[in-house]
mmCIF file of the C-alpha atoms, coordinates in Angstrom:
data_MODEL
# 
_entry.id   MODEL 
# 
loop_
_atom_site.group_PDB 
_atom_site.id 
_atom_site.type_symbol 
_atom_site.label_atom_id 
_atom_site.label_alt_id 
_atom_site.label_comp_id 
_atom_site.label_asym_id 
_atom_site.label_entity_id 
_atom_site.label_seq_id 
_atom_site.pdbx_PDB_ins_code 
_atom_site.Cartn_x 
_atom_site.Cartn_y 
_atom_site.Cartn_z 
_atom_site.occupancy 
_atom_site.B_iso_or_equiv 
_atom_site.pdbx_formal_charge 
_atom_site.auth_seq_id 
_atom_site.auth_comp_id 
_atom_site.auth_asym_id 
_atom_site.auth_atom_id 
_atom_site.pdbx_PDB_model_num 
ATOM 1  C CA . MET A 1 1  ? 86.144 77.839 151.710 1.00 0.00 ? 1  MET A CA 1 
ATOM 2  C CA . ASN A 1 2  ? 87.514 81.199 152.341 1.00 0.00 ? 2  ASN A CA 1 
ATOM 3  C CA . VAL A 1 3  ? 85.330 84.416 152.319 1.00 0.00 ? 3  VAL A CA 1 
ATOM 4  C CA . ASP A 1 4  ? 86.549 87.726 152.881 1.00 0.00 ? 4  ASP A CA 1 
ATOM 5  C CA . VAL A 1 5  ? 84.221 88.850 155.817 1.00 0.00 ? 5  VAL A CA 1 
ATOM 6  C CA . VAL A 1 6  ? 84.215 86.802 158.610 1.00 0.00 ? 6  VAL A CA 1 
ATOM 7  C CA . GLY A 1 7  ? 87.269 86.144 161.149 1.00 0.00 ? 7  GLY A CA 1 
ATOM 8  C CA . GLY A 1 8  ? 88.155 84.034 164.099 1.00 0.00 ? 8  GLY A CA 1 
ATOM 9  C CA . SER A 1 9  ? 88.393 80.641 162.651 1.00 0.00 ? 9  SER A CA 1 
ATOM 10 C CA . SER A 1 10 ? 92.035 78.573 162.170 1.00 0.00 ? 10 SER A CA 1 
ATOM 11 C CA . VAL A 1 11 ? 92.969 75.298 160.088 1.00 0.00 ? 11 VAL A CA 1 
ATOM 12 C CA . ASN A 1 12 ? 95.982 73.254 161.596 1.00 0.00 ? 12 ASN A CA 1 
ATOM 13 C CA . GLY A 1 13 ? 96.640 76.456 164.254 1.00 0.00 ? 13 GLY A CA 1 
ATOM 14 C CA . LYS A 1 14 ? 97.402 79.032 161.673 1.00 0.00 ? 14 LYS A CA 1 
ATOM 15 C CA . THR A 1 15 ? 94.404 82.084 161.864 1.00 0.00 ? 15 THR A CA 1 
ATOM 16 C CA . GLN A 1 16 ? 92.750 81.897 158.368 1.00 0.00 ? 16 GLN A CA 1 
ATOM 17 C CA . ASN A 1 17 ? 89.345 83.553 157.258 1.00 0.00 ? 17 ASN A CA 1 
ATOM 18 C CA . THR A 1 18 ? 88.138 79.298 156.631 1.00 0.00 ? 18 THR A CA 1 
ATOM 19 C CA . ILE A 1 19 ? 84.279 78.824 156.472 1.00 0.00 ? 19 ILE A CA 1 
ATOM 20 C CA . TYR A 1 20 ? 83.844 75.885 156.175 1.00 0.00 ? 20 TYR A CA 1 
ATOM 21 C CA . SER A 1 21 ? 86.468 72.407 155.137 1.00 0.00 ? 21 SER A CA 1 
ATOM 22 C CA . PHE A 1 22 ? 85.795 69.229 154.315 1.00 0.00 ? 22 PHE A CA 1 
ATOM 23 C CA . PHE A 1 23 ? 86.863 65.970 152.374 1.00 0.00 ? 23 PHE A CA 1 
ATOM 24 C CA . PRO A 1 24 ? 85.241 64.873 149.138 1.00 0.00 ? 24 PRO A CA 1 
ATOM 25 C CA . ASN A 1 25 ? 83.216 61.167 149.197 1.00 0.00 ? 25 ASN A CA 1 
ATOM 26 C CA . VAL A 1 26 ? 83.556 61.234 145.282 1.00 0.00 ? 26 VAL A CA 1 
ATOM 27 C CA . SER A 1 27 ? 85.852 60.280 142.737 1.00 0.00 ? 27 SER A CA 1 
ATOM 28 C CA . PRO A 1 28 ? 87.365 63.448 140.494 1.00 0.00 ? 28 PRO A CA 1 
ATOM 29 C CA . GLY A 1 29 ? 84.644 64.380 138.175 1.00 0.00 ? 29 GLY A CA 1 
ATOM 30 C CA . TYR A 1 30 ? 81.830 63.401 140.029 1.00 0.00 ? 30 TYR A CA 1 
ATOM 31 C CA . LYS A 1 31 ? 79.110 65.406 141.719 1.00 0.00 ? 31 LYS A CA 1 
ATOM 32 C CA . ILE A 1 32 ? 79.559 66.778 144.451 1.00 0.00 ? 32 ILE A CA 1 
ATOM 33 C CA . VAL A 1 33 ? 76.910 68.135 147.456 1.00 0.00 ? 33 VAL A CA 1 
ATOM 34 C CA . GLU A 1 34 ? 78.102 68.094 151.018 1.00 0.00 ? 34 GLU A CA 1 
ATOM 35 C CA . ASN A 1 35 ? 75.297 69.925 153.783 1.00 0.00 ? 35 ASN A CA 1 
ATOM 36 C CA . PRO A 1 36 ? 77.478 71.080 156.763 1.00 0.00 ? 36 PRO A CA 1 
ATOM 37 C CA . ARG A 1 37 ? 76.430 69.459 160.004 1.00 0.00 ? 37 ARG A CA 1 
ATOM 38 C CA . ASN A 1 38 ? 77.924 70.694 163.565 1.00 0.00 ? 38 ASN A CA 1 
ATOM 39 C CA . LEU A 1 39 ? 77.945 74.218 162.313 1.00 0.00 ? 39 LEU A CA 1 
ATOM 40 C CA . VAL A 1 40 ? 79.834 76.786 164.168 1.00 0.00 ? 40 VAL A CA 1 
ATOM 41 C CA . TYR A 1 41 ? 78.294 80.473 163.351 1.00 0.00 ? 41 TYR A CA 1 
ATOM 42 C CA . LEU A 1 42 ? 81.434 82.754 163.063 1.00 0.00 ? 42 LEU A CA 1 
ATOM 43 C CA . PRO A 1 43 ? 81.427 86.588 163.672 1.00 0.00 ? 43 PRO A CA 1 
ATOM 44 C CA . VAL A 1 44 ? 81.635 89.191 160.383 1.00 0.00 ? 44 VAL A CA 1 
ATOM 45 C CA . ILE A 1 45 ? 84.396 91.591 160.629 1.00 0.00 ? 45 ILE A CA 1 
ATOM 46 C CA . LEU A 1 46 ? 82.050 94.291 158.992 1.00 0.00 ? 46 LEU A CA 1 
ATOM 47 C CA . ASP A 1 47 ? 79.721 96.589 159.924 1.00 0.00 ? 47 ASP A CA 1 
ATOM 48 C CA . LYS A 1 48 ? 78.319 96.326 156.439 1.00 0.00 ? 48 LYS A CA 1 
ATOM 49 C CA . ILE A 1 49 ? 78.444 93.728 153.762 1.00 0.00 ? 49 ILE A CA 1 
ATOM 50 C CA . ASN A 1 50 ? 77.582 95.506 150.137 1.00 0.00 ? 50 ASN A CA 1 
ATOM 51 C CA . LYS A 1 51 ? 78.800 91.883 148.691 1.00 0.00 ? 51 LYS A CA 1 
ATOM 52 C CA . ILE A 1 52 ? 80.803 88.720 149.720 1.00 0.00 ? 52 ILE A CA 1 
ATOM 53 C CA . GLU A 1 53 ? 84.013 87.299 147.714 1.00 0.00 ? 53 GLU A CA 1 
ATOM 54 C CA . THR A 1 54 ? 85.320 83.262 148.247 1.00 0.00 ? 54 THR A CA 1 
ATOM 55 C CA . VAL A 1 55 ? 87.347 81.391 147.251 1.00 0.00 ? 55 VAL A CA 1 
ATOM 56 C CA . VAL A 1 56 ? 86.864 77.881 146.995 1.00 0.00 ? 56 VAL A CA 1 
ATOM 57 C CA . THR A 1 57 ? 90.555 76.470 147.912 1.00 0.00 ? 57 THR A CA 1 
ATOM 58 C CA . ASP A 1 58 ? 92.628 72.057 148.211 1.00 0.00 ? 58 ASP A CA 1 
ATOM 59 C CA . GLN A 1 59 ? 94.153 71.285 151.934 1.00 0.00 ? 59 GLN A CA 1 
ATOM 60 C CA . ASN A 1 60 ? 96.988 74.232 150.568 1.00 0.00 ? 60 ASN A CA 1 
ATOM 61 C CA . GLY A 1 61 ? 95.149 76.799 150.318 1.00 0.00 ? 61 GLY A CA 1 
ATOM 62 C CA . LYS A 1 62 ? 95.118 77.023 146.990 1.00 0.00 ? 62 LYS A CA 1 
ATOM 63 C CA . GLN A 1 63 ? 92.878 78.162 144.687 1.00 0.00 ? 63 GLN A CA 1 
ATOM 64 C CA . LEU A 1 64 ? 91.017 75.456 142.594 1.00 0.00 ? 64 LEU A CA 1 
ATOM 65 C CA . ASN A 1 65 ? 90.329 75.089 139.006 1.00 0.00 ? 65 ASN A CA 1 
ATOM 66 C CA . LEU A 1 66 ? 87.149 74.512 138.527 1.00 0.00 ? 66 LEU A CA 1 
ATOM 67 C CA . ARG A 1 67 ? 86.989 74.564 134.648 1.00 0.00 ? 67 ARG A CA 1 
ATOM 68 C CA . GLY A 1 68 ? 83.464 76.263 134.414 1.00 0.00 ? 68 GLY A CA 1 
ATOM 69 C CA . GLU A 1 69 ? 81.763 74.535 136.344 1.00 0.00 ? 69 GLU A CA 1 
ATOM 70 C CA . ASN A 1 70 ? 78.678 76.347 138.685 1.00 0.00 ? 70 ASN A CA 1 
ATOM 71 C CA . VAL A 1 71 ? 79.747 76.396 141.791 1.00 0.00 ? 71 VAL A CA 1 
ATOM 72 C CA . THR A 1 72 ? 76.234 76.944 144.104 1.00 0.00 ? 72 THR A CA 1 
ATOM 73 C CA . ILE A 1 73 ? 76.975 78.108 147.879 1.00 0.00 ? 73 ILE A CA 1 
ATOM 74 C CA . ARG A 1 74 ? 74.148 79.260 150.585 1.00 0.00 ? 74 ARG A CA 1 
ATOM 75 C CA . TYR A 1 75 ? 75.858 81.200 153.564 1.00 0.00 ? 75 TYR A CA 1 
ATOM 76 C CA . HIS A 1 76 ? 73.151 81.069 156.267 1.00 0.00 ? 76 HIS A CA 1 
ATOM 77 C CA . LEU A 1 77 ? 74.205 84.601 158.573 1.00 0.00 ? 77 LEU A CA 1 
ATOM 78 C CA . ARG A 1 78 ? 72.519 85.409 162.334 1.00 0.00 ? 78 ARG A CA 1 
ATOM 79 C CA . GLU A 1 79 ? 72.826 88.363 164.735 1.00 0.00 ? 79 GLU A CA 1 
ATOM 80 C CA . ILE A 1 80 ? 74.556 86.814 167.691 1.00 0.00 ? 80 ILE A CA 1 
# 
């Protein structure tokens, strides 16, 4: 998952705004429930957050077609 408000992350040595990466543990068509472990907090690159744009992508960075399925994403921000 990529968002437009964080910096400082990389995937395969390439700088990106990825906040979380995982491989689903269920077959296509089944509900994915993923709970992150070993949290790493990334720096927010904005002084003020008015909105957060999130893009769910595949392993090649291509946006996924979720076919109208509902997706719930919970963010945890903290001051450092």
